[in-house]
VMD Tcl script that builds the backbone (N, CA, C; Angstrom):
set m [mol new atoms 423]
animate dup $m
set s [atomselect $m all]
$s set {name element resname resid chain x y z} {
  {N N MET 1 A 16.106 -10.083 38.354}
  {CA C MET 1 A 17.170 -11.036 38.604}
  {C C MET 1 A 18.095 -10.434 39.657}
  {N N PRO 2 A 18.492 -11.196 40.630}
  {CA C PRO 2 A 19.329 -10.664 41.707}
  {C C PRO 2 A 20.648 -10.076 41.201}
  {N N LYS 3 A 21.049 -9.000 41.846}
  {CA C LYS 3 A 22.315 -8.359 41.513}
  {C C LYS 3 A 23.492 -9.309 41.691}
  {N N GLU 4 A 23.355 -10.253 42.604}
  {CA C GLU 4 A 24.472 -11.153 42.889}
  {C C GLU 4 A 24.893 -11.933 41.651}
  {N N PHE 5 A 23.935 -12.312 40.811}
  {CA C PHE 5 A 24.298 -13.038 39.596}
  {C C PHE 5 A 25.114 -12.146 38.674}
  {N N ALA 6 A 24.677 -10.894 38.484}
  {CA C ALA 6 A 25.419 -9.951 37.648}
  {C C ALA 6 A 26.805 -9.708 38.232}
  {N N ARG 7 A 26.880 -9.590 39.542}
  {CA C ARG 7 A 28.161 -9.376 40.219}
  {C C ARG 7 A 29.112 -10.553 39.964}
  {N N ARG 8 A 28.588 -11.776 40.041}
  {CA C ARG 8 A 29.423 -12.962 39.807}
  {C C ARG 8 A 29.891 -13.047 38.356}
  {N N LEU 9 A 29.009 -12.704 37.420}
  {CA C LEU 9 A 29.395 -12.725 36.011}
  {C C LEU 9 A 30.485 -11.691 35.740}
  {N N LEU 10 A 30.343 -10.503 36.302}
  {CA C LEU 10 A 31.371 -9.471 36.139}
  {C C LEU 10 A 32.690 -9.901 36.773}
  {N N ALA 11 A 32.629 -10.522 37.945}
  {CA C ALA 11 A 33.852 -11.006 38.600}
  {C C ALA 11 A 34.516 -12.086 37.756}
  {N N HIS 12 A 33.711 -12.951 37.168}
  {CA C HIS 12 A 34.253 -13.996 36.293}
  {C C HIS 12 A 34.940 -13.361 35.085}
  {N N GLU 13 A 34.330 -12.331 34.523}
  {CA C GLU 13 A 34.917 -11.651 33.369}
  {C C GLU 13 A 36.223 -10.963 33.751}
  {N N VAL 14 A 36.278 -10.332 34.914}
  {CA C VAL 14 A 37.522 -9.697 35.369}
  {C C VAL 14 A 38.625 -10.738 35.503}
  {N N ALA 15 A 38.296 -11.878 36.082}
  {CA C ALA 15 A 39.293 -12.935 36.286}
  {C C ALA 15 A 39.798 -13.503 34.968}
  {N N SER 16 A 38.969 -13.476 33.938}
  {CA C SER 16 A 39.373 -14.063 32.663}
  {C C SER 16 A 39.949 -13.040 31.689}
  {N N ALA 17 A 39.925 -11.751 32.045}
  {CA C ALA 17 A 40.402 -10.703 31.140}
  {C C ALA 17 A 41.918 -10.716 31.035}
  {N N ARG 18 A 42.395 -10.376 29.848}
  {CA C ARG 18 A 43.839 -10.221 29.657}
  {C C ARG 18 A 44.266 -8.936 30.369}
  {N N PRO 19 A 45.534 -8.835 30.799}
  {CA C PRO 19 A 45.980 -7.657 31.558}
  {C C PRO 19 A 45.670 -6.322 30.884}
  {N N ALA 20 A 45.813 -6.229 29.573}
  {CA C ALA 20 A 45.541 -4.966 28.882}
  {C C ALA 20 A 44.075 -4.579 28.993}
  {N N GLU 21 A 43.206 -5.577 29.135}
  {CA C GLU 21 A 41.778 -5.306 29.224}
  {C C GLU 21 A 41.341 -4.995 30.650}
  {N N ALA 22 A 42.167 -5.278 31.614}
  {CA C ALA 22 A 41.771 -5.173 33.015}
  {C C ALA 22 A 41.353 -3.762 33.410}
  {N N ASN 23 A 41.892 -2.747 32.729}
  {CA C ASN 23 A 41.535 -1.375 33.077}
  {C C ASN 23 A 40.273 -0.890 32.373}
  {N N ASP 24 A 39.775 -1.658 31.434}
  {CA C ASP 24 A 38.564 -1.291 30.712}
  {C C ASP 24 A 37.339 -1.631 31.548}
  {N N SER 25 A 36.191 -1.154 31.106}
  {CA C SER 25 A 34.941 -1.446 31.793}
  {C C SER 25 A 34.568 -2.909 31.625}
  {N N THR 26 A 34.355 -3.573 32.733}
  {CA C THR 26 A 33.963 -4.977 32.687}
  {C C THR 26 A 32.579 -5.121 32.083}
  {N N ALA 27 A 31.684 -4.209 32.394}
  {CA C ALA 27 A 30.339 -4.268 31.811}
  {C C ALA 27 A 30.407 -4.124 30.298}
  {N N PHE 28 A 31.298 -3.265 29.805}
  {CA C PHE 28 A 31.453 -3.132 28.362}
  {C C PHE 28 A 31.933 -4.453 27.776}
  {N N HIS 29 A 32.858 -5.134 28.461}
  {CA C HIS 29 A 33.343 -6.437 27.986}
  {C C HIS 29 A 32.201 -7.439 27.917}
  {N N VAL 30 A 31.383 -7.480 28.942}
  {CA C VAL 30 A 30.253 -8.411 28.968}
  {C C VAL 30 A 29.304 -8.097 27.816}
  {N N CYS 31 A 28.968 -6.834 27.644}
  {CA C CYS 31 A 28.063 -6.444 26.558}
  {C C CYS 31 A 28.675 -6.752 25.194}
  {N N GLU 32 A 29.976 -6.495 25.045}
  {CA C GLU 32 A 30.650 -6.779 23.780}
  {C C GLU 32 A 30.667 -8.274 23.478}
  {N N LYS 33 A 30.815 -9.092 24.494}
  {CA C LYS 33 A 30.805 -10.538 24.274}
  {C C LYS 33 A 29.402 -11.043 23.950}
  {N N LEU 34 A 28.393 -10.398 24.487}
  {CA C LEU 34 A 27.011 -10.785 24.197}
  {C C LEU 34 A 26.544 -10.276 22.828}
  {N N ARG 35 A 27.104 -9.166 22.390}
  {CA C ARG 35 A 26.618 -8.499 21.173}
  {C C ARG 35 A 26.596 -9.395 19.938}
  {N N PRO 36 A 27.673 -10.101 19.576}
  {CA C PRO 36 A 27.609 -10.913 18.350}
  {C C PRO 36 A 26.542 -12.008 18.400}
  {N N SER 37 A 26.462 -12.696 19.523}
  {CA C SER 37 A 25.480 -13.779 19.634}
  {C C SER 37 A 24.056 -13.244 19.612}
  {N N LEU 38 A 23.813 -12.189 20.355}
  {CA C LEU 38 A 22.460 -11.626 20.386}
  {C C LEU 38 A 22.093 -10.979 19.060}
  {N N SER 39 A 23.070 -10.372 18.392}
  {CA C SER 39 A 22.794 -9.772 17.090}
  {C C SER 39 A 22.411 -10.841 16.073}
  {N N LYS 40 A 22.969 -12.037 16.250}
  {CA C LYS 40 A 22.617 -13.146 15.364}
  {C C LYS 40 A 21.130 -13.486 15.511}
  {N N TYR 41 A 20.622 -13.469 16.741}
  {CA C TYR 41 A 19.216 -13.784 17.000}
  {C C TYR 41 A 18.291 -12.594 16.765}
  {N N LEU 42 A 18.732 -11.413 17.199}
  {CA C LEU 42 A 17.862 -10.239 17.223}
  {C C LEU 42 A 18.157 -9.224 16.130}
  {N N GLY 43 A 19.295 -9.367 15.467}
  {CA C GLY 43 A 19.768 -8.343 14.549}
  {C C GLY 43 A 20.439 -7.229 15.347}
  {N N VAL 44 A 21.221 -6.401 14.663}
  {CA C VAL 44 A 21.927 -5.317 15.350}
  {C C VAL 44 A 20.933 -4.344 15.977}
  {N N ASP 45 A 19.877 -4.015 15.236}
  {CA C ASP 45 A 18.884 -3.081 15.777}
  {C C ASP 45 A 18.166 -3.670 16.984}
  {N N GLY 46 A 17.890 -4.965 16.942}
  {CA C GLY 46 A 17.248 -5.623 18.080}
  {C C GLY 46 A 18.146 -5.606 19.304}
  {N N PHE 47 A 19.438 -5.888 19.088}
  {CA C PHE 47 A 20.378 -5.846 20.208}
  {C C PHE 47 A 20.465 -4.432 20.768}
  {N N ARG 48 A 20.555 -3.440 19.874}
  {CA C ARG 48 A 20.613 -2.045 20.330}
  {C C ARG 48 A 19.385 -1.699 21.165}
  {N N SER 49 A 18.226 -2.175 20.747}
  {CA C SER 49 A 16.988 -1.890 21.483}
  {C C SER 49 A 17.009 -2.499 22.878}
  {N N VAL 50 A 17.452 -3.753 22.963}
  {CA C VAL 50 A 17.515 -4.419 24.270}
  {C C VAL 50 A 18.539 -3.724 25.160}
  {N N LEU 51 A 19.700 -3.406 24.602}
  {CA C LEU 51 A 20.734 -2.729 25.387}
  {C C LEU 51 A 20.273 -1.332 25.801}
  {N N ALA 52 A 19.583 -0.630 24.901}
  {CA C ALA 52 A 19.068 0.706 25.246}
  {C C ALA 52 A 18.068 0.619 26.392}
  {N N ARG 53 A 17.223 -0.384 26.364}
  {CA C ARG 53 A 16.248 -0.561 27.453}
  {C C ARG 53 A 16.967 -0.898 28.755}
  {N N ALA 54 A 17.969 -1.777 28.679}
  {CA C ALA 54 A 18.741 -2.120 29.881}
  {C C ALA 54 A 19.441 -0.881 30.437}
  {N N LEU 55 A 19.989 -0.066 29.553}
  {CA C LEU 55 A 20.677 1.155 29.978}
  {C C LEU 55 A 19.690 2.141 30.601}
  {N N ALA 56 A 18.500 2.261 30.032}
  {CA C ALA 56 A 17.481 3.154 30.607}
  {C C ALA 56 A 17.055 2.672 31.990}
  {N N ARG 57 A 16.862 1.373 32.129}
  {CA C ARG 57 A 16.469 0.824 33.429}
  {C C ARG 57 A 17.591 0.996 34.452}
  {N N ALA 58 A 18.828 0.773 34.031}
  {CA C ALA 58 A 19.963 0.968 34.942}
  {C C ALA 58 A 20.112 2.450 35.287}
  {N N GLY 59 A 19.856 3.328 34.307}
  {CA C GLY 59 A 19.944 4.770 34.536}
  {C C GLY 59 A 18.909 5.278 35.522}
  {N N ALA 60 A 17.776 4.602 35.606}
  {CA C ALA 60 A 16.763 4.981 36.597}
  {C C ALA 60 A 17.261 4.704 38.010}
  {N N GLU 61 A 18.119 3.710 38.130}
  {CA C GLU 61 A 18.688 3.327 39.424}
  {C C GLU 61 A 19.988 4.081 39.712}
  {N N ILE 62 A 20.797 4.267 38.679}
  {CA C ILE 62 A 22.113 4.906 38.796}
  {C C ILE 62 A 22.132 6.090 37.813}
  {N N PRO 63 A 21.794 7.303 38.270}
  {CA C PRO 63 A 21.613 8.442 37.362}
  {C C PRO 63 A 22.794 8.768 36.445}
  {N N TRP 64 A 24.029 8.570 36.887}
  {CA C TRP 64 A 25.154 8.932 36.030}
  {C C TRP 64 A 25.209 8.082 34.762}
  {N N MET 65 A 24.540 6.944 34.753}
  {CA C MET 65 A 24.575 6.069 33.576}
  {C C MET 65 A 23.797 6.653 32.401}
  {N N ARG 66 A 22.978 7.652 32.671}
  {CA C ARG 66 A 22.175 8.258 31.600}
  {C C ARG 66 A 23.027 8.965 30.555}
  {N N VAL 67 A 24.282 9.258 30.868}
  {CA C VAL 67 A 25.144 9.939 29.898}
  {C C VAL 67 A 25.842 8.963 28.952}
  {N N LEU 68 A 25.732 7.670 29.192}
  {CA C LEU 68 A 26.315 6.685 28.285}
  {C C LEU 68 A 25.499 6.630 26.999}
  {N N HIS 69 A 26.163 6.267 25.919}
  {CA C HIS 69 A 25.507 6.208 24.613}
  {C C HIS 69 A 25.731 4.848 23.971}
  {N N ILE 70 A 24.792 4.462 23.130}
  {CA C ILE 70 A 24.925 3.233 22.356}
  {C C ILE 70 A 25.166 3.645 20.909}
  {N N LYS 71 A 26.282 3.190 20.352}
  {CA C LYS 71 A 26.621 3.528 18.974}
  {C C LYS 71 A 25.770 2.700 18.012}
  {N N ALA 72 A 25.822 3.056 16.737}
  {CA C ALA 72 A 25.008 2.393 15.714}
  {C C ALA 72 A 25.265 0.890 15.651}
  {N N ASP 73 A 26.486 0.469 15.955}
  {CA C ASP 73 A 26.802 -0.965 15.887}
  {C C ASP 73 A 26.399 -1.717 17.154}
  {N N GLY 74 A 25.848 -1.003 18.133}
  {CA C GLY 74 A 25.410 -1.638 19.371}
  {C C GLY 74 A 26.435 -1.608 20.481}
  {N N SER 75 A 27.583 -0.998 20.243}
  {CA C SER 75 A 28.591 -0.917 21.299}
  {C C SER 75 A 28.332 0.317 22.165}
  {N N LEU 76 A 28.817 0.251 23.390}
  {CA C LEU 76 A 28.638 1.342 24.358}
  {C C LEU 76 A 29.816 2.301 24.302}
  {N N GLU 77 A 29.541 3.559 24.580}
  {CA C GLU 77 A 30.619 4.543 24.677}
  {C C GLU 77 A 30.304 5.547 25.777}
  {N N GLY 78 A 31.376 6.132 26.309}
  {CA C GLY 78 A 31.210 7.199 27.282}
  {C C GLY 78 A 31.699 6.901 28.682}
  {N N LEU 79 A 31.968 5.639 28.988}
  {CA C LEU 79 A 32.364 5.332 30.357}
  {C C LEU 79 A 33.792 5.776 30.655}
  {N N GLY 80 A 34.656 5.783 29.664}
  {CA C GLY 80 A 36.043 6.195 29.882}
  {C C GLY 80 A 36.140 7.572 30.516}
  {N N GLU 81 A 35.352 8.508 30.005}
  {CA C GLU 81 A 35.348 9.864 30.552}
  {C C GLU 81 A 34.781 9.882 31.969}
  {N N LEU 82 A 33.734 9.107 32.184}
  {CA C LEU 82 A 33.105 9.071 33.509}
  {C C LEU 82 A 34.010 8.439 34.558}
  {N N LYS 83 A 34.798 7.450 34.159}
  {CA C LYS 83 A 35.661 6.759 35.122}
  {C C LYS 83 A 36.661 7.713 35.766}
  {N N ARG 84 A 37.020 8.766 35.038}
  {CA C ARG 84 A 37.945 9.753 35.610}
  {C C ARG 84 A 37.252 10.622 36.658}
  {N N LYS 85 A 35.923 10.707 36.591}
  {CA C LYS 85 A 35.167 11.561 37.504}
  {C C LYS 85 A 34.543 10.793 38.666}
  {N N LEU 86 A 34.379 9.486 38.500}
  {CA C LEU 86 A 33.682 8.675 39.504}
  {C C LEU 86 A 34.657 7.802 40.277}
  {N N ASP 87 A 34.290 7.469 41.504}
  {CA C ASP 87 A 35.118 6.529 42.253}
  {C C ASP 87 A 34.808 5.111 41.776}
  {N N SER 88 A 35.701 4.190 42.092}
  {CA C SER 88 A 35.582 2.821 41.575}
  {C C SER 88 A 34.323 2.111 42.061}
  {N N SER 89 A 33.866 2.415 43.268}
  {CA C SER 89 A 32.650 1.750 43.752}
  {C C SER 89 A 31.417 2.234 42.986}
  {N N SER 90 A 31.389 3.501 42.588}
  {CA C SER 90 A 30.276 4.013 41.779}
  {C C SER 90 A 30.267 3.374 40.399}
  {N N VAL 91 A 31.457 3.228 39.814}
  {CA C VAL 91 A 31.563 2.580 38.503}
  {C C VAL 91 A 31.102 1.130 38.606}
  {N N ALA 92 A 31.560 0.427 39.629}
  {CA C ALA 92 A 31.173 -0.978 39.811}
  {C C ALA 92 A 29.672 -1.112 39.999}
  {N N GLU 93 A 29.077 -0.210 40.773}
  {CA C GLU 93 A 27.631 -0.237 40.999}
  {C C GLU 93 A 26.871 -0.070 39.677}
  {N N GLY 94 A 27.346 0.836 38.839}
  {CA C GLY 94 A 26.714 1.042 37.535}
  {C C GLY 94 A 26.878 -0.149 36.615}
  {N N GLU 95 A 28.059 -0.743 36.616}
  {CA C GLU 95 A 28.299 -1.924 35.783}
  {C C GLU 95 A 27.386 -3.071 36.196}
  {N N ILE 96 A 27.256 -3.275 37.489}
  {CA C ILE 96 A 26.382 -4.344 37.994}
  {C C ILE 96 A 24.943 -4.080 37.571}
  {N N ALA 97 A 24.493 -2.838 37.716}
  {CA C ALA 97 A 23.109 -2.494 37.352}
  {C C ALA 97 A 22.858 -2.742 35.868}
  {N N LEU 98 A 23.800 -2.367 35.008}
  {CA C LEU 98 A 23.618 -2.555 33.570}
  {C C LEU 98 A 23.548 -4.037 33.209}
  {N N VAL 99 A 24.476 -4.819 33.720}
  {CA C VAL 99 A 24.481 -6.253 33.406}
  {C C VAL 99 A 23.245 -6.925 33.984}
  {N N GLU 100 A 22.860 -6.550 35.188}
  {CA C GLU 100 A 21.653 -7.118 35.791}
  {C C GLU 100 A 20.427 -6.846 34.915}
  {N N GLN 101 A 20.276 -5.614 34.476}
  {CA C GLN 101 A 19.118 -5.260 33.651}
  {C C GLN 101 A 19.152 -5.973 32.303}
  {N N LEU 102 A 20.328 -6.085 31.712}
  {CA C LEU 102 A 20.449 -6.779 30.434}
  {C C LEU 102 A 20.067 -8.249 30.575}
  {N N LEU 103 A 20.540 -8.892 31.632}
  {CA C LEU 103 A 20.201 -10.302 31.847}
  {C C LEU 103 A 18.713 -10.480 32.132}
  {N N GLU 104 A 18.132 -9.578 32.896}
  {CA C GLU 104 A 16.687 -9.654 33.157}
  {C C GLU 104 A 15.898 -9.570 31.857}
  {N N LEU 105 A 16.288 -8.648 30.993}
  {CA C LEU 105 A 15.583 -8.505 29.719}
  {C C LEU 105 A 15.766 -9.735 28.836}
  {N N LEU 106 A 16.948 -10.318 28.862}
  {CA C LEU 106 A 17.166 -11.538 28.073}
  {C C LEU 106 A 16.256 -12.661 28.541}
  {N N VAL 107 A 16.136 -12.828 29.841}
  {CA C VAL 107 A 15.246 -13.868 30.369}
  {C C VAL 107 A 13.810 -13.596 29.927}
  {N N ILE 108 A 13.402 -12.349 29.949}
  {CA C ILE 108 A 12.042 -11.993 29.533}
  {C C ILE 108 A 11.833 -12.266 28.041}
  {N N PHE 109 A 12.788 -11.840 27.208}
  {CA C PHE 109 A 12.592 -11.890 25.759}
  {C C PHE 109 A 12.920 -13.234 25.114}
  {N N ILE 110 A 13.982 -13.896 25.570}
  {CA C ILE 110 A 14.350 -15.156 24.909}
  {C C ILE 110 A 14.229 -16.359 25.831}
  {N N GLY 111 A 13.901 -16.124 27.083}
  {CA C GLY 111 A 13.708 -17.223 28.026}
  {C C GLY 111 A 14.989 -17.618 28.728}
  {N N ARG 112 A 14.804 -18.304 29.838}
  {CA C ARG 112 A 15.962 -18.652 30.662}
  {C C ARG 112 A 16.844 -19.706 30.010}
  {N N ALA 113 A 16.255 -20.686 29.316}
  {CA C ALA 113 A 17.064 -21.755 28.727}
  {C C ALA 113 A 18.000 -21.204 27.655}
  {N N LEU 114 A 17.480 -20.375 26.762}
  {CA C LEU 114 A 18.322 -19.799 25.715}
  {C C LEU 114 A 19.325 -18.811 26.303}
  {N N THR 115 A 18.912 -18.064 27.318}
  {CA C THR 115 A 19.842 -17.148 27.981}
  {C C THR 115 A 20.988 -17.926 28.609}
  {N N LEU 116 A 20.667 -19.001 29.299}
  {CA C LEU 116 A 21.702 -19.825 29.921}
  {C C LEU 116 A 22.617 -20.438 28.870}
  {N N GLU 117 A 22.047 -20.915 27.780}
  {CA C GLU 117 A 22.853 -21.494 26.700}
  {C C GLU 117 A 23.794 -20.448 26.115}
  {N N LEU 118 A 23.281 -19.258 25.911}
  {CA C LEU 118 A 24.080 -18.158 25.387}
  {C C LEU 118 A 25.235 -17.822 26.330}
  {N N LEU 119 A 24.937 -17.717 27.616}
  {CA C LEU 119 A 25.984 -17.422 28.600}
  {C C LEU 119 A 27.019 -18.537 28.646}
  {N N HIS 120 A 26.564 -19.779 28.567}
  {CA C HIS 120 A 27.494 -20.915 28.599}
  {C C HIS 120 A 28.385 -20.930 27.356}
  {N N ASP 121 A 27.826 -20.588 26.193}
  {CA C ASP 121 A 28.629 -20.540 24.967}
  {C C ASP 121 A 29.737 -19.496 25.068}
  {N N ILE 122 A 29.440 -18.382 25.707}
  {CA C ILE 122 A 30.415 -17.293 25.818}
  {C C ILE 122 A 31.384 -17.523 26.971}
  {N N TRP 123 A 30.869 -17.989 28.093}
  {CA C TRP 123 A 31.673 -18.222 29.295}
  {C C TRP 123 A 31.501 -19.677 29.746}
  {N N PRO 124 A 32.151 -20.625 29.078}
  {CA C PRO 124 A 31.926 -22.048 29.392}
  {C C PRO 124 A 32.279 -22.433 30.827}
  {N N ARG 125 A 33.165 -21.704 31.459}
  {CA C ARG 125 A 33.562 -22.055 32.832}
  {C C ARG 125 A 32.720 -21.361 33.896}
  {N N PHE 126 A 31.807 -20.529 33.477}
  {CA C PHE 126 A 30.943 -19.828 34.426}
  {C C PHE 126 A 29.804 -20.759 34.822}
  {N N ASP 127 A 29.590 -20.922 36.112}
  {CA C ASP 127 A 28.566 -21.837 36.614}
  {C C ASP 127 A 27.179 -21.224 36.452}
  {N N GLY 128 A 26.411 -21.778 35.548}
  {CA C GLY 128 A 25.080 -21.253 35.298}
  {C C GLY 128 A 23.977 -21.951 36.066}
  {N N GLN 129 A 24.315 -22.982 36.835}
  {CA C GLN 129 A 23.270 -23.702 37.569}
  {C C GLN 129 A 22.537 -22.790 38.542}
  {N N LYS 130 A 23.276 -21.947 39.218}
  {CA C LYS 130 A 22.623 -21.025 40.140}
  {C C LYS 130 A 21.765 -20.029 39.361}
  {N N PHE 131 A 22.208 -19.678 38.166}
  {CA C PHE 131 A 21.419 -18.792 37.319}
  {C C PHE 131 A 20.042 -19.387 37.049}
  {N N LEU 132 A 19.981 -20.675 36.764}
  {CA C LEU 132 A 18.691 -21.321 36.518}
  {C C LEU 132 A 17.752 -21.133 37.700}
  {N N LYS 133 A 18.264 -21.349 38.890}
  {CA C LYS 133 A 17.432 -21.196 40.084}
  {C C LYS 133 A 16.983 -19.750 40.256}
  {N N GLU 134 A 17.892 -18.807 40.028}
  {CA C GLU 134 A 17.547 -17.396 40.155}
  {C C GLU 134 A 16.551 -16.986 39.076}
  {N N ALA 135 A 16.712 -17.505 37.863}
  {CA C ALA 135 A 15.792 -17.177 36.776}
  {C C ALA 135 A 14.398 -17.724 37.070}
  {N N GLU 136 A 14.324 -18.919 37.634}
  {CA C GLU 136 A 13.028 -19.487 38.011}
  {C C GLU 136 A 12.348 -18.600 39.044}
  {N N HIS 137 A 13.120 -18.133 40.016}
  {CA C HIS 137 A 12.576 -17.239 41.042}
  {C C HIS 137 A 12.061 -15.953 40.398}
  {N N TYR 138 A 12.826 -15.410 39.448}
  {CA C TYR 138 A 12.434 -14.168 38.784}
  {C C TYR 138 A 11.140 -14.364 37.989}
  {N N GLU 139 A 11.027 -15.479 37.259}
  {CA C GLU 139 A 9.845 -15.716 36.431}
  {C C GLU 139 A 8.595 -15.960 37.268}
  {N N GLU 140 A 8.760 -16.398 38.510}
  {CA C GLU 140 A 7.608 -16.641 39.381}
  {C C GLU 140 A 6.972 -15.346 39.856}
  {N N LYS 141 A 7.722 -14.251 39.841}
  {CA C LYS 141 A 7.208 -12.960 40.335}
  {C C LYS 141 A 6.168 -12.385 39.409}
}
mol reanalyze $m
mol bondsrecalc $m
mol representation Tube
mol addrep $m
């Protein structure tokens, strides 16, 4: 799935975040918002597995992401410490890679229609029409 979709979703999340949340990791916010819905379908262990795979795939592209950890409840930890060591563009690149990989895996495992429905339920104002076109392109490969 193109990085541009992940970038747009992260930008949408930044725009909708409350000021206190603005300094937190946007990718963590996206994952946290996806966690309850996906855990309902996949269970906590299933969500952890999908997120772990997304993190491994993102870590292959962005090596510093390999130090992040997934807690037992499926939440991510470790970026706070890294943000002090990395510049903002490196952090943004990693966040985009993680969200991109997570969305790609969702399309593979639950399909584009359910993925789009899930995204719309969480972010009703986010335009998913372009996502449908991008998902169709991805599935054709």
